[in-house]
N, C-alpha and C positions, 0 to 999 in steps of 0.2 A: 887620505892619499892626495886629495886636491890641494892640500896645504904643503905637500912635500915639494922640494925644489930640485930641479935638474942638476946633477953633478957637473954638467958641462957648461950650461948657460947661467945657472944660479937662479933661474926664474921659476916661479911656482907653476905647477901643472894646471891648476884651475879645475873648476867643476865641469866646464864644457868638454874639455879634452878627456878627462877621466871617464865621464859618463858615456862619451862617444866610443871610447876604446872598450869599455865594459859592456857596450850595447844595452845601456840602462837609460830609461827616461829621466830627465831632470826633475820632472814633477814627482816621481817616486822618491828621488833623493831628498827633495825638500820636505816631502810629507814625512819620511822617516826621521829626518832631522828634527822636525817639529814635534813628533811623538817622543823622541829621545829627550827633548828639552822639558817635557812634562811627565815625569816619572809616575805621577798619580793617575794619569789618564789611562782608562781601560780601552783596549782596542775592540771595536765592534764591527759589525757588518756595515759596509759603506752603502750609501743610498738612503732613500726615504724609509722611515720606520712605520710599520703598521700599528694601528690603534687596537687591533683585535688580539685578545689574549687567547691562549690555546683552548680554554674551556668555551669561550664565546664563539671562536671559529669552528670548533667541533660541533657546536649546536647548529650553526649555519650549514655545515656540511650535511648534517642529518636532515635539515629542512630541505635542502636541495635534492637529496636522495629520495625523500618521501614525495616530493612534488614532481619528480621525473616520471613521464609516462612509460619509461622503458626499464627493463631489468638488467642488472649486471654492468652498468656503466662504470668505467674505470676512473682513476683519480684525475686524469687529464680532462675528461669531460666535466667532472665535478668542479675542477678549477676554472674551466671556462664558464660554467653556469654561475659560479660565484662572481666572476667578473661582470656577467650580465646584471647581477644584483648589486653592483657597485661595491663588492667586497674584494679588496685588493690584498693578495698574498702571493706566495711563490708556490710553484708546483711541488717542490721538494717538501715544503711544510705540509701541504695537503696530503701528500703521500705518507709522510710520517704519522700524521694524526689519524688517517684512515687505517693505516697498518696497526697502530696501537689500539684503536677501537674495533678492529676486526671488521672493517667496513669495505675492504677491497673486493673487487669483483672475483667471483670464483675462478679457479685455475682452469684453463682449457685442456690441460693434459689429464688423461685418464688416470685415476689412482692405480698404482701398481700393487697387485695383491701379493701376498707372501708366496714364495716359490714353492709350488706343490711338488716339484720334482726333487725329491730328497735322496733318491737311490741312484742307480746306474742305468745307462741305456744299453750296456753291453751284456748280453746273456752269456750263460756258461757253455751253451752248445750251439752248433749251426742249425739253421732251419727253424729258429724260434721267432726271430724278428727280421723281416725284410723291409727296407726303407725305399720309398719311391719319391722321386723329385725330378726336376727338369731344369735345363739351362738353355741359353740361346747361343747361336753362332751364325756365321754368314757364308754363303756360297757365291761363286762368281755369276752363275747363270740364273739362279732362283732366289737370290737375296737371302733374307733372314729365315732361318729354320730353327726348329726346336729339337733338342736332344733330350730324350727321356732315359732315366737310369733307374736301376733297382740294385740294392746292395744288401748283403747279409751283415747284420750288425755285429755278429760274433767274430767273423773272420775277415771282414771288410771285402769279401769276395763280391765281384760284380756278377750278379746272376742274370742281368739283362741290360741291353743297350739298344736304343732305337732312335732314328732321326725321322722327322716328318715336317712337311711344309706347314701344315696346320696343326696347332696344338689342341687337338680335340680330346675328349674323354676316351675315345676308342684307341687313339694312338698312345695315350698314357698307359693303357693296359698291356701293350705289347711287351715291355721288359718283364712283366710278371709272367706272361705267357711263355716267354723264353725260359725263365727260371723254373717254371712248373714242368716244362718238357724235359729240361736237363737234370733237374734235381729231385723230382717227385714222381718219376716213372711214367710221365705222359700227361696229356691234357684231358682231364675227365672230372666229373663231379666228385668233390671231396678230396681231390688229389693232394691239396696243400693243407689238409686239416692240421691244426695245431700251430700254424704260422700266423703271426700277427703282422699286419701290413702297416708300418709307420708312414704317415704322410702328413702334409700340412693341410690347411683349410682352403686350398685352391679350388677353383670351380670344377676342374677336371676330376679331382679326387673326391670331392663331396657330391658329385652328380649321382643320380639314381642308377645309371648304367654301370658306372664304375663300382659302386657299392654292391650292386646286384651280382656282378661277375665275380668279385672276390668272395662273396658269400657262396656262390655256386662252387667255387674251388675249395671251399672249406676254410678260407682265411677269416681272421677276425680283424676288423678295422680298428686301428690304433692311432687316432689323430694326435698330433703333437700339441702341446699346450700353447695357447695363444700368446704371441709376442715372446716366445721362448725358443728360438731356433736351436738351442742346445739339444732339445729333444730329438732333432733330426740331424745331429752332428756328424754321424758316420757317413751319411750320404753326402752331406755338404763337404766333408773332407775329401771324399772320392771325386766330387765334381771339381774341386780345386786341382787335384792331380790330373784329371782328364783334360782340363784347360791347359795346364802347364806342360803336359807331355804330348798333347795332340792338337787340340783346337786352336791354341795360340801359336803353334809352330808350323802348321801346315795350311795350305790353301786348297780348298775343295771347289770343284767346278759345279757340282750339282748334288742333290740329295742322295742319289744312288752311289756316287763315289764316296760320300761321307758315310753311308751305311756300311760299305765294305771296309772302310778304315776303322769304323767303330767295332766291327766284328773282329778284325785283326787285333785291335788294341785290347779288347776284352780278354782274348786268349793270352796275349802277352802279359797283361797286367796280372791275371790270376796265376800264371805259371812262374813269373819272374820278378814281380815287384815284392820286395821284402819290407816287412812292417816291424817296427821296433816293439810295439805293444805285443806282438805275437812271438817275441824272442827272435826276431830277424828271420822268421819263416815267411814263405810266400803264402798268400791266401789259400791256394790249393793244398800246400803242405799242412797248413794249420787245420783245414777241414779234415784231411785224412787222419791226422794225429788225434784230433778231438773225437772223431767218430770211432776210431780204434779204442781209445780209452773208454768211451761210453759202452762199446760192445764188451770190453773186458770186464767192466764193472757189472 
């Protein structure tokens, strides 16, 4: 292009003008022209060349690792210690050699075990699995508060809702108490026998007081698998609905106002919220239908 002539002036464009318009360094142009003039020349990495072969450098790497007073140092520190020993090379080469020789530091991520949850979290009948969980919201006068929920896995029915300023283990039990009163004939010993309580490994749910009370009610503790929130998916989905339909669209002055709104929302949700999985029935309709089928069988 630099040898081409302008059709108007007849003058050659020249290297300076062409490289300036193409935003290219002239040194790169001359370097490439020199390479093109020598077809037998093999392009290599520019800069000083190391005298260490891969085998010799790998041996030096092993010596550095053995001499280090610490465990698990990565390739960057190994590269730095090589420089201290006057062994010059690149970090990329040290990384490659250490990876090939399996000398890299162990991964800090915990190994993920095979998924032990191979079935379904949805039972065939109501009152078999109740899930407990909580979320956070804010009030104008009292600041951040905690909302505890309990949901039936089969019908997605909200069996209990409660708000509290302090997220203690005793407050976490309130939704289950509501559910036992409404669906198990009253709060008494063994009233909820046969129901499994699905919960995560939060301090409230794993506490002695929480576990003792659900055992008093006849419930069986059913902790979800570690790092697998899908086990608690039903209550997580309900919390999303609760946020989208109430907590994110209204402003509450205090905890008492929030509790009243939660009680109203629980009734409205159970009676009027339709669920595709249930054939577009409401949770209350699904409970009545499933209980009637069970009684007929």
